[in-house]
Biopython code that builds the backbone (N, CA, C, O; Angstrom):
import numpy as np
from Bio.PDB.StructureBuilder import StructureBuilder

atoms = [
    (1, "UNK", "N", (20.203, 12.997, -31.549)),
    (1, "UNK", "CA", (20.249, 13.905, -32.637)),
    (1, "UNK", "C", (21.669, 14.010, -33.189)),
    (1, "UNK", "O", (22.328, 12.986, -33.368)),
    (2, "UNK", "N", (22.154, 15.213, -33.462)),
    (2, "UNK", "CA", (23.458, 15.395, -34.116)),
    (2, "UNK", "C", (24.422, 16.098, -33.159)),
    (2, "UNK", "O", (24.084, 17.097, -32.524)),
    (3, "UNK", "N", (25.630, 15.543, -33.080)),
    (3, "UNK", "CA", (26.625, 16.224, -32.247)),
    (3, "UNK", "C", (27.933, 16.383, -33.008)),
    (3, "UNK", "O", (28.820, 17.112, -32.564)),
    (4, "UNK", "N", (28.065, 15.717, -34.138)),
    (4, "UNK", "CA", (29.275, 15.838, -34.910)),
    (4, "UNK", "C", (29.034, 16.760, -36.102)),
    (4, "UNK", "O", (27.933, 16.801, -36.651)),
    (5, "UNK", "N", (30.048, 17.480, -36.490)),
    (5, "UNK", "CA", (29.901, 18.445, -37.584)),
    (5, "UNK", "C", (29.538, 17.797, -38.902)),
    (5, "UNK", "O", (28.814, 18.381, -39.709)),
    (6, "UNK", "N", (30.053, 16.554, -39.133)),
    (6, "UNK", "CA", (29.839, 15.911, -40.431)),
    (6, "UNK", "C", (28.656, 14.949, -40.389)),
    (6, "UNK", "O", (28.393, 14.292, -41.396)),
    (7, "UNK", "N", (27.934, 14.832, -39.286)),
    (7, "UNK", "CA", (26.798, 13.946, -39.204)),
    (7, "UNK", "C", (25.591, 14.637, -39.817)),
    (7, "UNK", "O", (25.567, 15.865, -39.908)),
    (8, "UNK", "N", (24.595, 13.880, -40.235)),
    (8, "UNK", "CA", (23.379, 14.416, -40.837)),
    (8, "UNK", "C", (22.299, 14.506, -39.800)),
    (8, "UNK", "O", (22.067, 13.552, -39.058)),
    (9, "UNK", "N", (21.613, 15.672, -39.733)),
    (9, "UNK", "CA", (20.526, 15.857, -38.769)),
    (9, "UNK", "C", (19.292, 15.111, -39.273)),
    (9, "UNK", "O", (18.820, 15.342, -40.386)),
    (10, "UNK", "N", (18.780, 14.209, -38.429)),
    (10, "UNK", "CA", (17.579, 13.480, -38.730)),
    (10, "UNK", "C", (16.611, 13.654, -37.597)),
    (10, "UNK", "O", (17.007, 13.629, -36.432)),
    (11, "UNK", "N", (15.315, 13.836, -37.921)),
    (11, "UNK", "CA", (14.313, 14.032, -36.893)),
    (11, "UNK", "C", (12.961, 13.575, -37.345)),
    (11, "UNK", "O", (12.832, 12.783, -38.279)),
    (12, "UNK", "N", (11.922, 14.096, -36.653)),
    (12, "UNK", "CA", (10.541, 13.679, -36.847)),
    (12, "UNK", "C", (9.615, 14.880, -36.775)),
    (12, "UNK", "O", (9.866, 15.825, -36.027)),
    (13, "UNK", "N", (8.540, 14.839, -37.558)),
    (13, "UNK", "CA", (7.437, 15.802, -37.402)),
    (13, "UNK", "C", (6.709, 15.469, -36.126)),
    (13, "UNK", "O", (6.185, 14.366, -35.972)),
    (14, "UNK", "N", (6.670, 16.455, -35.171)),
    (14, "UNK", "CA", (6.072, 16.171, -33.879)),
    (14, "UNK", "C", (4.742, 16.924, -33.659)),
    (14, "UNK", "O", (4.027, 16.652, -32.694)),
    (15, "UNK", "N", (4.422, 17.858, -34.548)),
    (15, "UNK", "CA", (3.158, 18.586, -34.455)),
    (15, "UNK", "C", (2.854, 19.237, -35.781)),
    (15, "UNK", "O", (3.758, 19.688, -36.483)),
    (16, "UNK", "N", (1.581, 19.286, -36.125)),
    (16, "UNK", "CA", (1.119, 20.008, -37.341)),
    (16, "UNK", "C", (0.081, 20.987, -36.898)),
    (16, "UNK", "O", (-0.851, 20.608, -36.189)),
    (17, "UNK", "N", (0.201, 22.263, -37.294)),
    (17, "UNK", "CA", (-0.745, 23.300, -36.864)),
    (17, "UNK", "C", (-1.057, 24.230, -38.040)),
    (17, "UNK", "O", (-0.246, 24.419, -38.947)),
    (18, "UNK", "N", (-2.254, 24.798, -37.988)),
    (18, "UNK", "CA", (-2.651, 25.775, -39.003)),
    (18, "UNK", "C", (-3.446, 26.875, -38.304)),
    (18, "UNK", "O", (-4.315, 26.589, -37.481)),
    (19, "UNK", "N", (-3.161, 28.080, -38.620)),
    (19, "UNK", "CA", (-3.983, 29.220, -38.092)),
    (19, "UNK", "C", (-5.367, 29.143, -38.644)),
    (19, "UNK", "O", (-5.566, 28.692, -39.772)),
    (20, "UNK", "N", (-6.330, 29.576, -37.875)),
    (20, "UNK", "CA", (-7.715, 29.659, -38.356)),
    (20, "UNK", "C", (-7.868, 30.900, -39.162)),
    (20, "UNK", "O", (-7.329, 31.951, -38.815)),
    (21, "UNK", "N", (-8.631, 30.787, -40.285)),
    (21, "UNK", "CA", (-8.932, 31.963, -41.050)),
    (21, "UNK", "C", (-10.176, 32.637, -40.451)),
    (21, "UNK", "O", (-11.047, 31.967, -39.897)),
    (22, "UNK", "N", (-10.246, 33.943, -40.569)),
    (22, "UNK", "CA", (-11.343, 34.680, -39.929)),
    (22, "UNK", "C", (-12.600, 34.764, -40.782)),
    (22, "UNK", "O", (-13.665, 35.111, -40.270)),
    (23, "UNK", "N", (-12.499, 34.446, -42.106)),
    (23, "UNK", "CA", (-13.660, 34.438, -42.955)),
    (23, "UNK", "C", (-13.377, 33.509, -44.135)),
    (23, "UNK", "O", (-12.224, 33.180, -44.415)),
    (24, "UNK", "N", (-14.450, 33.086, -44.829)),
    (24, "UNK", "CA", (-14.265, 32.207, -45.953)),
    (24, "UNK", "C", (-13.613, 32.905, -47.149)),
    (24, "UNK", "O", (-13.098, 32.244, -48.051)),
    (25, "UNK", "N", (-13.637, 34.229, -47.155)),
    (25, "UNK", "CA", (-13.015, 34.962, -48.238)),
    (25, "UNK", "C", (-11.469, 34.975, -48.146)),
    (25, "UNK", "O", (-10.779, 35.215, -49.137)),
    (26, "UNK", "N", (-10.951, 34.713, -46.941)),
    (26, "UNK", "CA", (-9.500, 34.678, -46.752)),
    (26, "UNK", "C", (-8.972, 33.357, -47.306)),
    (26, "UNK", "O", (-9.652, 32.333, -47.250)),
    (27, "UNK", "N", (-7.755, 33.394, -47.840)),
    (27, "UNK", "CA", (-7.162, 32.122, -48.273)),
    (27, "UNK", "C", (-6.839, 31.235, -47.070)),
    (27, "UNK", "O", (-6.631, 31.723, -45.959)),
    (28, "UNK", "N", (-6.802, 29.944, -47.310)),
    (28, "UNK", "CA", (-6.474, 29.009, -46.236)),
    (28, "UNK", "C", (-4.997, 29.189, -45.863)),
    (28, "UNK", "O", (-4.123, 29.072, -46.722)),
    (29, "UNK", "N", (-4.719, 29.473, -44.590)),
    (29, "UNK", "CA", (-3.333, 29.696, -44.168)),
    (29, "UNK", "C", (-2.492, 28.377, -44.358)),
    (29, "UNK", "O", (-3.043, 27.276, -44.343)),
    (30, "UNK", "N", (-1.184, 28.527, -44.530)),
    (30, "UNK", "CA", (-0.356, 27.359, -44.658)),
    (30, "UNK", "C", (-0.207, 26.610, -43.340)),
    (30, "UNK", "O", (-0.402, 27.180, -42.267)),
    (31, "UNK", "N", (0.136, 25.339, -43.428)),
    (31, "UNK", "CA", (0.373, 24.529, -42.236)),
    (31, "UNK", "C", (1.776, 24.808, -41.728)),
    (31, "UNK", "O", (2.696, 25.048, -42.509)),
    (32, "UNK", "N", (1.930, 24.775, -40.401)),
    (32, "UNK", "CA", (3.252, 24.799, -39.780)),
    (32, "UNK", "C", (3.585, 23.399, -39.304)),
    (32, "UNK", "O", (2.790, 22.750, -38.625)),
    (33, "UNK", "N", (4.760, 22.949, -39.668)),
    (33, "UNK", "CA", (5.214, 21.603, -39.249)),
    (33, "UNK", "C", (6.328, 21.814, -38.211)),
    (33, "UNK", "O", (7.362, 22.416, -38.497)),
    (34, "UNK", "N", (6.087, 21.307, -37.018)),
    (34, "UNK", "CA", (7.072, 21.409, -35.938)),
    (34, "UNK", "C", (7.887, 20.099, -35.974)),
    (34, "UNK", "O", (7.336, 18.998, -35.991)),
    (35, "UNK", "N", (9.223, 20.269, -35.985)),
    (35, "UNK", "CA", (10.102, 19.088, -36.018)),
    (35, "UNK", "C", (11.007, 19.135, -34.811)),
    (35, "UNK", "O", (11.261, 20.200, -34.248)),
    (36, "UNK", "N", (11.496, 17.959, -34.414)),
    (36, "UNK", "CA", (12.312, 17.859, -33.200)),
    (36, "UNK", "C", (13.799, 17.993, -33.497)),
    (36, "UNK", "O", (14.620, 17.214, -33.014)),
    (37, "UNK", "N", (14.117, 18.974, -34.283)),
    (37, "UNK", "CA", (15.485, 19.401, -34.574)),
    (37, "UNK", "C", (15.599, 20.894, -34.375)),
    (37, "UNK", "O", (14.650, 21.632, -34.639)),
    (38, "UNK", "N", (16.756, 21.350, -33.911)),
    (38, "UNK", "CA", (16.919, 22.797, -33.698)),
    (38, "UNK", "C", (18.378, 23.239, -33.789)),
    (38, "UNK", "O", (19.208, 22.622, -34.457)),
    (39, "UNK", "N", (18.646, 24.330, -33.090)),
    (39, "UNK", "CA", (20.027, 24.868, -33.086)),
    (39, "UNK", "C", (21.062, 23.837, -32.654)),
    (39, "UNK", "O", (22.147, 23.751, -33.229)),
    (40, "UNK", "N", (20.721, 23.074, -31.661)),
    (40, "UNK", "CA", (21.694, 22.082, -31.164)),
    (40, "UNK", "C", (22.058, 21.007, -32.190)),
    (40, "UNK", "O", (23.063, 20.309, -32.065)),
    (41, "UNK", "N", (21.172, 20.900, -33.245)),
    (41, "UNK", "CA", (21.414, 19.953, -34.331)),
    (41, "UNK", "C", (21.980, 20.614, -35.569)),
    (41, "UNK", "O", (22.163, 19.958, -36.594)),
    (42, "UNK", "N", (22.261, 21.914, -35.486)),
    (42, "UNK", "CA", (22.848, 22.632, -36.567)),
    (42, "UNK", "C", (21.902, 23.272, -37.552)),
    (42, "UNK", "O", (22.342, 23.792, -38.577)),
    (43, "UNK", "N", (20.577, 23.249, -37.264)),
    (43, "UNK", "CA", (19.605, 23.858, -38.126)),
    (43, "UNK", "C", (19.630, 25.388, -38.007)),
    (43, "UNK", "O", (19.933, 25.943, -36.950)),
    (44, "UNK", "N", (19.303, 26.049, -39.121)),
    (44, "UNK", "CA", (19.165, 27.485, -39.114)),
    (44, "UNK", "C", (18.028, 27.881, -40.047)),
    (44, "UNK", "O", (17.626, 27.090, -40.901)),
    (45, "UNK", "N", (17.502, 29.101, -39.894)),
    (45, "UNK", "CA", (16.415, 29.575, -40.725)),
    (45, "UNK", "C", (16.848, 29.503, -42.199)),
    (45, "UNK", "O", (17.954, 29.922, -42.543)),
    (46, "UNK", "N", (15.976, 28.974, -43.064)),
    (46, "UNK", "CA", (16.277, 28.883, -44.472)),
    (46, "UNK", "C", (16.715, 27.499, -44.898)),
    (46, "UNK", "O", (16.650, 27.167, -46.082)),
    (47, "UNK", "N", (17.169, 26.663, -43.931)),
    (47, "UNK", "CA", (17.557, 25.281, -44.302)),
    (47, "UNK", "C", (16.376, 24.557, -44.839)),
    (47, "UNK", "O", (15.232, 24.903, -44.544)),
    (48, "UNK", "N", (16.645, 23.523, -45.650)),
    (48, "UNK", "CA", (15.638, 22.640, -46.162)),
    (48, "UNK", "C", (15.756, 21.245, -45.565)),
    (48, "UNK", "O", (16.854, 20.731, -45.353)),
    (49, "UNK", "N", (14.603, 20.647, -45.300)),
    (49, "UNK", "CA", (14.606, 19.240, -44.838)),
    (49, "UNK", "C", (13.719, 18.425, -45.782)),
    (49, "UNK", "O", (12.661, 18.879, -46.218)),
    (50, "UNK", "N", (14.176, 17.228, -46.080)),
    (50, "UNK", "CA", (13.407, 16.297, -46.893)),
    (50, "UNK", "C", (12.539, 15.525, -45.956)),
    (50, "UNK", "O", (12.990, 15.109, -44.889)),
    (51, "UNK", "N", (11.272, 15.317, -46.338)),
    (51, "UNK", "CA", (10.328, 14.558, -45.496)),
    (51, "UNK", "C", (10.082, 13.198, -46.187)),
    (51, "UNK", "O", (9.835, 13.122, -47.391)),
    (52, "UNK", "N", (10.160, 12.145, -45.384)),
    (52, "UNK", "CA", (9.928, 10.815, -45.907)),
    (52, "UNK", "C", (9.214, 9.971, -44.875)),
    (52, "UNK", "O", (9.155, 10.304, -43.692)),
    (53, "UNK", "N", (8.663, 8.845, -45.369)),
    (53, "UNK", "CA", (7.955, 7.914, -44.509)),
    (53, "UNK", "C", (8.359, 6.518, -44.896)),
    (53, "UNK", "O", (8.532, 6.219, -46.078)),
    (54, "UNK", "N", (8.510, 5.672, -43.923)),
    (54, "UNK", "CA", (8.755, 4.261, -44.166)),
    (54, "UNK", "C", (7.370, 3.556, -44.233)),
    (54, "UNK", "O", (6.600, 3.571, -43.272)),
    (55, "UNK", "N", (7.092, 2.946, -45.396)),
    (55, "UNK", "CA", (5.788, 2.345, -45.620)),
    (55, "UNK", "C", (5.985, 0.806, -45.564)),
    (55, "UNK", "O", (6.799, 0.242, -46.296)),
    (56, "UNK", "N", (5.220, 0.160, -44.679)),
    (56, "UNK", "CA", (5.291, -1.324, -44.625)),
    (56, "UNK", "C", (4.563, -1.924, -45.804)),
    (56, "UNK", "O", (3.452, -1.506, -46.128)),
    (57, "UNK", "N", (5.180, -2.907, -46.454)),
    (57, "UNK", "CA", (4.587, -3.579, -47.600)),
    (57, "UNK", "C", (4.546, -5.089, -47.336)),
    (57, "UNK", "O", (5.595, -5.729, -47.264)),
    (58, "UNK", "N", (3.357, -5.657, -47.191)),
    (58, "UNK", "CA", (3.297, -7.115, -46.961)),
    (58, "UNK", "C", (3.555, -7.856, -48.273)),
    (58, "UNK", "O", (3.109, -7.427, -49.338)),
    (59, "UNK", "N", (4.264, -8.950, -48.184)),
    (59, "UNK", "CA", (4.524, -9.813, -49.345)),
    (59, "UNK", "C", (3.367, -10.796, -49.444)),
    (59, "UNK", "O", (3.274, -11.746, -48.666)),
    (60, "UNK", "N", (2.491, -10.556, -50.406)),
    (60, "UNK", "CA", (1.298, -11.421, -50.521)),
    (60, "UNK", "C", (1.638, -12.790, -51.137)),
    (60, "UNK", "O", (0.800, -13.690, -51.175)),
    (61, "UNK", "N", (2.849, -12.922, -51.602)),
    (61, "UNK", "CA", (3.274, -14.184, -52.194)),
    (61, "UNK", "C", (3.876, -15.142, -51.165)),
    (61, "UNK", "O", (3.914, -16.349, -51.402)),
    (62, "UNK", "N", (4.339, -14.635, -50.048)),
    (62, "UNK", "CA", (4.959, -15.444, -49.004)),
    (62, "UNK", "C", (4.261, -15.127, -47.706)),
    (62, "UNK", "O", (3.979, -13.963, -47.423)),
    (63, "UNK", "N", (3.982, -16.121, -46.925)),
    (63, "UNK", "CA", (3.242, -15.906, -45.670)),
    (63, "UNK", "C", (4.129, -15.233, -44.638)),
    (63, "UNK", "O", (5.193, -15.734, -44.275)),
    (64, "UNK", "N", (3.647, -14.056, -44.167)),
    (64, "UNK", "CA", (4.297, -13.390, -43.042)),
    (64, "UNK", "C", (5.444, -12.459, -43.419)),
    (64, "UNK", "O", (5.855, -11.652, -42.585)),
    (65, "UNK", "N", (5.973, -12.533, -44.627)),
    (65, "UNK", "CA", (7.086, -11.636, -44.962)),
    (65, "UNK", "C", (6.592, -10.203, -45.199)),
    (65, "UNK", "O", (5.608, -9.983, -45.905)),
    (66, "UNK", "N", (7.286, -9.244, -44.603)),
    (66, "UNK", "CA", (6.999, -7.816, -44.810)),
    (66, "UNK", "C", (8.289, -7.114, -45.292)),
    (66, "UNK", "O", (9.405, -7.502, -44.950)),
    (67, "UNK", "N", (8.081, -6.106, -46.071)),
    (67, "UNK", "CA", (9.167, -5.279, -46.535)),
    (67, "UNK", "C", (8.900, -3.839, -46.138)),
    (67, "UNK", "O", (7.755, -3.497, -45.844)),
    (68, "UNK", "N", (9.882, -3.008, -46.119)),
    (68, "UNK", "CA", (9.694, -1.613, -45.759)),
    (68, "UNK", "C", (10.269, -0.770, -46.902)),
    (68, "UNK", "O", (11.387, -1.010, -47.359)),
    (69, "UNK", "N", (9.494, 0.220, -47.357)),
    (69, "UNK", "CA", (9.940, 1.056, -48.458)),
    (69, "UNK", "C", (9.999, 2.508, -47.986)),
    (69, "UNK", "O", (9.046, 3.005, -47.387)),
    (70, "UNK", "N", (11.101, 3.179, -48.252)),
    (70, "UNK", "CA", (11.242, 4.605, -47.927)),
    (70, "UNK", "C", (10.635, 5.441, -49.042)),
    (70, "UNK", "O", (11.065, 5.350, -50.192)),
    (71, "UNK", "N", (9.625, 6.265, -48.706)),
    (71, "UNK", "CA", (8.944, 7.101, -49.686)),
    (71, "UNK", "C", (9.172, 8.564, -49.356)),
    (71, "UNK", "O", (8.780, 9.031, -48.287)),
    (72, "UNK", "N", (9.812, 9.299, -50.283)),
    (72, "UNK", "CA", (10.020, 10.749, -50.102)),
    (72, "UNK", "C", (8.728, 11.462, -50.447)),
    (72, "UNK", "O", (8.166, 11.274, -51.526)),
    (73, "UNK", "N", (8.254, 12.299, -49.497)),
    (73, "UNK", "CA", (6.992, 12.996, -49.648)),
    (73, "UNK", "C", (7.091, 14.422, -50.076)),
    (73, "UNK", "O", (6.176, 14.951, -50.706)),
    (74, "UNK", "N", (8.181, 15.053, -49.748)),
    (74, "UNK", "CA", (8.343, 16.490, -50.096)),
    (74, "UNK", "C", (9.507, 17.091, -49.368)),
    (74, "UNK", "O", (10.398, 16.419, -48.847)),
    (75, "UNK", "N", (9.441, 18.427, -49.366)),
    (75, "UNK", "CA", (10.546, 19.199, -48.779)),
    (75, "UNK", "C", (9.950, 20.365, -47.982)),
    (75, "UNK", "O", (9.000, 21.013, -48.421)),
    (76, "UNK", "N", (10.516, 20.614, -46.825)),
    (76, "UNK", "CA", (10.094, 21.743, -46.004)),
    (76, "UNK", "C", (11.254, 22.738, -45.884)),
    (76, "UNK", "O", (12.424, 22.361, -45.951)),
    (77, "UNK", "N", (10.906, 24.008, -45.706)),
    (77, "UNK", "CA", (11.899, 25.066, -45.449)),
    (77, "UNK", "C", (11.732, 25.518, -44.018)),
    (77, "UNK", "O", (10.617, 25.781, -43.566)),
    (78, "UNK", "N", (12.850, 25.608, -43.299)),
    (78, "UNK", "CA", (12.829, 26.018, -41.902)),
    (78, "UNK", "C", (12.528, 27.518, -41.795)),
    (78, "UNK", "O", (13.199, 28.332, -42.428)),
    (79, "UNK", "N", (11.518, 27.883, -40.994)),
    (79, "UNK", "CA", (11.090, 29.262, -40.835)),
    (79, "UNK", "C", (11.496, 29.850, -39.486)),
    (79, "UNK", "O", (11.720, 31.054, -39.368)),
    (80, "UNK", "N", (11.587, 29.008, -38.490)),
    (80, "UNK", "CA", (11.991, 29.477, -37.153)),
    (80, "UNK", "C", (12.710, 28.318, -36.423)),
    (80, "UNK", "O", (12.328, 27.152, -36.528)),
    (81, "UNK", "N", (13.740, 28.690, -35.700)),
    (81, "UNK", "CA", (14.556, 27.646, -35.010)),
    (81, "UNK", "C", (14.678, 27.976, -33.540)),
    (81, "UNK", "O", (14.995, 29.101, -33.156)),
    (82, "UNK", "N", (14.417, 26.963, -32.725)),
    (82, "UNK", "CA", (14.658, 27.033, -31.306)),
    (82, "UNK", "C", (15.797, 26.136, -30.947)),
    (82, "UNK", "O", (16.444, 25.592, -31.841)),
    (83, "UNK", "N", (16.074, 25.955, -29.696)),
    (83, "UNK", "CA", (17.185, 25.105, -29.289)),
    (83, "UNK", "C", (17.007, 23.650, -29.731)),
    (83, "UNK", "O", (17.941, 23.028, -30.238)),
    (84, "UNK", "N", (15.784, 23.111, -29.532)),
    (84, "UNK", "CA", (15.594, 21.702, -29.851)),
    (84, "UNK", "C", (14.387, 21.438, -30.778)),
    (84, "UNK", "O", (14.069, 20.288, -31.082)),
    (85, "UNK", "N", (13.728, 22.512, -31.215)),
    (85, "UNK", "CA", (12.545, 22.388, -32.093)),
    (85, "UNK", "C", (12.569, 23.483, -33.165)),
    (85, "UNK", "O", (13.056, 24.589, -32.928)),
    (86, "UNK", "N", (12.045, 23.164, -34.320)),
    (86, "UNK", "CA", (11.953, 24.120, -35.418)),
    (86, "UNK", "C", (10.557, 24.090, -36.029)),
    (86, "UNK", "O", (9.812, 23.119, -35.897)),
    (87, "UNK", "N", (10.237, 25.176, -36.694)),
    (87, "UNK", "CA", (8.989, 25.290, -37.449)),
    (87, "UNK", "C", (9.354, 25.391, -38.913)),
    (87, "UNK", "O", (10.234, 26.156, -39.309)),
    (88, "UNK", "N", (8.635, 24.574, -39.728)),
    (88, "UNK", "CA", (8.905, 24.587, -41.168)),
    (88, "UNK", "C", (7.593, 24.640, -41.935)),
    (88, "UNK", "O", (6.526, 24.345, -41.396)),
    (89, "UNK", "N", (7.695, 25.027, -43.220)),
    (89, "UNK", "CA", (6.525, 25.056, -44.115)),
    (89, "UNK", "C", (6.934, 24.375, -45.435)),
    (89, "UNK", "O", (8.105, 24.266, -45.800)),
    (90, "UNK", "N", (5.871, 23.929, -46.113)),
    (90, "UNK", "CA", (6.074, 23.261, -47.425)),
    (90, "UNK", "C", (6.945, 24.133, -48.330)),
    (90, "UNK", "O", (6.669, 25.316, -48.527)),
    (91, "UNK", "N", (7.969, 23.545, -48.858)),
    (91, "UNK", "CA", (8.772, 24.189, -49.908)),
    (91, "UNK", "C", (8.421, 23.564, -51.254)),
    (91, "UNK", "O", (8.254, 24.244, -52.267)),
    (92, "UNK", "N", (8.319, 22.280, -51.217)),
    (92, "UNK", "CA", (8.049, 21.516, -52.448)),
    (92, "UNK", "C", (7.481, 20.176, -52.031)),
    (92, "UNK", "O", (7.998, 19.521, -51.126)),
    (93, "UNK", "N", (6.407, 19.775, -52.702)),
    (93, "UNK", "CA", (5.867, 18.452, -52.453)),
    (93, "UNK", "C", (5.869, 17.617, -53.690)),
    (93, "UNK", "O", (5.898, 18.150, -54.799)),
    (94, "UNK", "N", (5.840, 16.319, -53.531)),
    (94, "UNK", "CA", (5.807, 15.407, -54.650)),
    (94, "UNK", "C", (4.443, 15.442, -55.282)),
    (94, "UNK", "O", (3.450, 15.684, -54.595)),
    (95, "UNK", "N", (4.369, 15.205, -56.585)),
    (95, "UNK", "CA", (3.137, 15.113, -57.296)),
    (95, "UNK", "C", (2.422, 13.846, -56.743)),
    (95, "UNK", "O", (3.047, 12.800, -56.568)),
    (96, "UNK", "N", (1.119, 13.967, -56.478)),
    (96, "UNK", "CA", (0.362, 12.821, -55.947)),
    (96, "UNK", "C", (0.502, 11.643, -56.856)),
    (96, "UNK", "O", (0.626, 10.517, -56.375)),
    (97, "UNK", "N", (0.488, 11.848, -58.157)),
    (97, "UNK", "CA", (0.607, 10.709, -59.124)),
    (97, "UNK", "C", (1.951, 10.017, -59.061)),
    (97, "UNK", "O", (2.063, 8.871, -59.494)),
    (98, "UNK", "N", (2.990, 10.680, -58.529)),
    (98, "UNK", "CA", (4.293, 10.044, -58.456)),
    (98, "UNK", "C", (4.458, 9.210, -57.184)),
    (98, "UNK", "O", (5.432, 8.469, -57.052)),
    (99, "UNK", "N", (3.517, 9.325, -56.257)),
    (99, "UNK", "CA", (3.621, 8.573, -54.999)),
    (99, "UNK", "C", (2.966, 7.196, -55.146)),
    (99, "UNK", "O", (2.015, 7.041, -55.912)),
    (100, "UNK", "N", (3.469, 6.205, -54.421)),
    (100, "UNK", "CA", (2.784, 4.909, -54.451)),
    (100, "UNK", "C", (1.475, 5.024, -53.698)),
    (100, "UNK", "O", (1.286, 5.975, -52.938)),
    (101, "UNK", "N", (0.567, 4.081, -53.889)),
    (101, "UNK", "CA", (-0.704, 4.072, -53.184)),
    (101, "UNK", "C", (-0.404, 3.879, -51.692)),
    (101, "UNK", "O", (0.181, 2.875, -51.285)),
    (102, "UNK", "N", (-0.825, 4.883, -50.875)),
    (102, "UNK", "CA", (-0.631, 4.837, -49.447)),
    (102, "UNK", "C", (-1.939, 5.309, -48.783)),
    (102, "UNK", "O", (-2.748, 5.997, -49.406)),
    (103, "UNK", "N", (-2.124, 4.939, -47.547)),
    (103, "UNK", "CA", (-3.336, 5.360, -46.848)),
    (103, "UNK", "C", (-3.396, 6.880, -46.703)),
    (103, "UNK", "O", (-4.457, 7.467, -46.912)),
    (104, "UNK", "N", (-2.288, 7.531, -46.351)),
    (104, "UNK", "CA", (-2.214, 8.971, -46.209)),
    (104, "UNK", "C", (-1.067, 9.496, -47.096)),
    (104, "UNK", "O", (0.090, 9.114, -46.918)),
    (105, "UNK", "N", (-1.402, 10.359, -48.035)),
    (105, "UNK", "CA", (-0.364, 10.864, -48.964)),
    (105, "UNK", "C", (0.108, 12.235, -48.608)),
    (105, "UNK", "O", (0.982, 12.761, -49.296)),
    (106, "UNK", "N", (-0.423, 12.863, -47.558)),
    (106, "UNK", "CA", (0.090, 14.159, -47.132)),
    (106, "UNK", "C", (0.954, 13.975, -45.882)),
    (106, "UNK", "O", (0.952, 12.909, -45.267)),
    (107, "UNK", "N", (1.694, 15.031, -45.514)),
    (107, "UNK", "CA", (2.592, 14.927, -44.361)),
    (107, "UNK", "C", (1.786, 14.754, -43.093)),
    (107, "UNK", "O", (0.684, 15.289, -42.965)),
    (108, "UNK", "N", (2.349, 13.995, -42.145)),
    (108, "UNK", "CA", (1.619, 13.755, -40.910)),
    (108, "UNK", "C", (2.590, 13.538, -39.764)),
    (108, "UNK", "O", (3.793, 13.381, -39.974)),
    (109, "UNK", "N", (2.049, 13.530, -38.534)),
    (109, "UNK", "CA", (2.883, 13.297, -37.362)),
    (109, "UNK", "C", (3.651, 11.965, -37.523)),
    (109, "UNK", "O", (3.116, 10.968, -38.008)),
    (110, "UNK", "N", (4.901, 11.997, -37.102)),
    (110, "UNK", "CA", (5.721, 10.783, -37.180)),
    (110, "UNK", "C", (6.516, 10.651, -38.455)),
    (110, "UNK", "O", (7.426, 9.825, -38.525)),
    (111, "UNK", "N", (6.204, 11.438, -39.467)),
    (111, "UNK", "CA", (7.006, 11.394, -40.697)),
    (111, "UNK", "C", (8.418, 11.825, -40.341)),
    (111, "UNK", "O", (8.610, 12.676, -39.473)),
    (112, "UNK", "N", (9.395, 11.249, -40.998)),
    (112, "UNK", "CA", (10.799, 11.525, -40.753)),
    (112, "UNK", "C", (11.301, 12.676, -41.591)),
    (112, "UNK", "O", (10.805, 12.908, -42.694)),
    (113, "UNK", "N", (12.300, 13.416, -41.070)),
    (113, "UNK", "CA", (12.932, 14.495, -41.805)),
    (113, "UNK", "C", (14.427, 14.336, -41.720)),
    (113, "UNK", "O", (14.974, 13.795, -40.758)),
    (114, "UNK", "N", (15.081, 14.835, -42.775)),
    (114, "UNK", "CA", (16.566, 14.795, -42.821)),
    (114, "UNK", "C", (16.998, 16.118, -43.446)),
    (114, "UNK", "O", (16.440, 16.563, -44.448)),
    (115, "UNK", "N", (17.993, 16.727, -42.838)),
    (115, "UNK", "CA", (18.547, 17.981, -43.365)),
    (115, "UNK", "C", (19.164, 17.765, -44.737)),
    (115, "UNK", "O", (19.989, 16.873, -44.935)),
    (116, "UNK", "N", (18.735, 18.626, -45.709)),
    (116, "UNK", "CA", (19.264, 18.524, -47.048)),
    (116, "UNK", "C", (20.595, 19.279, -47.090)),
    (116, "UNK", "O", (20.708, 20.370, -46.530)),
    (117, "UNK", "N", (21.576, 18.715, -47.737)),
    (117, "UNK", "CA", (22.866, 19.338, -47.819)),
    (117, "UNK", "C", (23.273, 19.550, -49.268)),
    (117, "UNK", "O", (24.230, 18.943, -49.748)),
    (118, "UNK", "N", (22.530, 20.426, -49.970)),
    (118, "UNK", "CA", (22.865, 20.738, -51.316)),
    (118, "UNK", "C", (22.425, 19.703, -52.343)),
    (118, "UNK", "O", (22.759, 19.836, -53.520)),
    (119, "UNK", "N", (21.687, 18.681, -51.934)),
    (119, "UNK", "CA", (21.223, 17.678, -52.856)),
    (119, "UNK", "C", (19.992, 18.183, -53.615)),
    (119, "UNK", "O", (19.170, 18.889, -53.031)),
    (120, "UNK", "N", (19.844, 17.848, -54.875)),
    (120, "UNK", "CA", (18.655, 18.278, -55.627)),
    (120, "UNK", "C", (17.410, 17.530, -55.103)),
    (120, "UNK", "O", (17.503, 16.440, -54.540)),
    (121, "UNK", "N", (16.259, 18.158, -55.311)),
    (121, "UNK", "CA", (14.983, 17.536, -54.910)),
    (121, "UNK", "C", (14.711, 16.361, -55.853)),
    (121, "UNK", "O", (14.881, 16.453, -57.069)),
    (122, "UNK", "N", (14.277, 15.245, -55.235)),
    (122, "UNK", "CA", (13.954, 14.059, -56.056)),
    (122, "UNK", "C", (12.512, 13.989, -56.364)),
    (122, "UNK", "O", (12.069, 13.061, -57.041)),
]
sb = StructureBuilder()
sb.init_structure("model")
sb.init_model(0)
sb.init_chain("A")
sb.init_seg("    ")
for serial, (resi, resn, name, xyz) in enumerate(atoms, 1):
    if name == "N":
        sb.init_residue(resn, " ", resi, " ")
    sb.init_atom(name, np.array(xyz, "f"), 0.0, 1.0, " ", f" {name:<3s}", serial, name[0])
structure = sb.get_structure()
């Protein structure tokens, strides 16, 4: 993880959870995304992390060649911080129409996160 003050905290979504609603008349509760970054990595409540996924792209024109494309999926805001794990919720997500065709277009286990440092949302 991060040990230097000027290094960027990078981690992974390690669990996705949602509270159960007690009746159909209640709104669907938000999902909680657990990430493997915490106080030891410099995270604090209110920080934002960008979520991205590396998508493998086979080159259909050449046999065997594969490329990897980094796709930004959205942004999470940190709601609770532990020593090595944090809980975050959706702050902003990309429009589905702006994403490339992928098997799963929502956040999932294994997606990568990086601490945002004042950069605008893309």
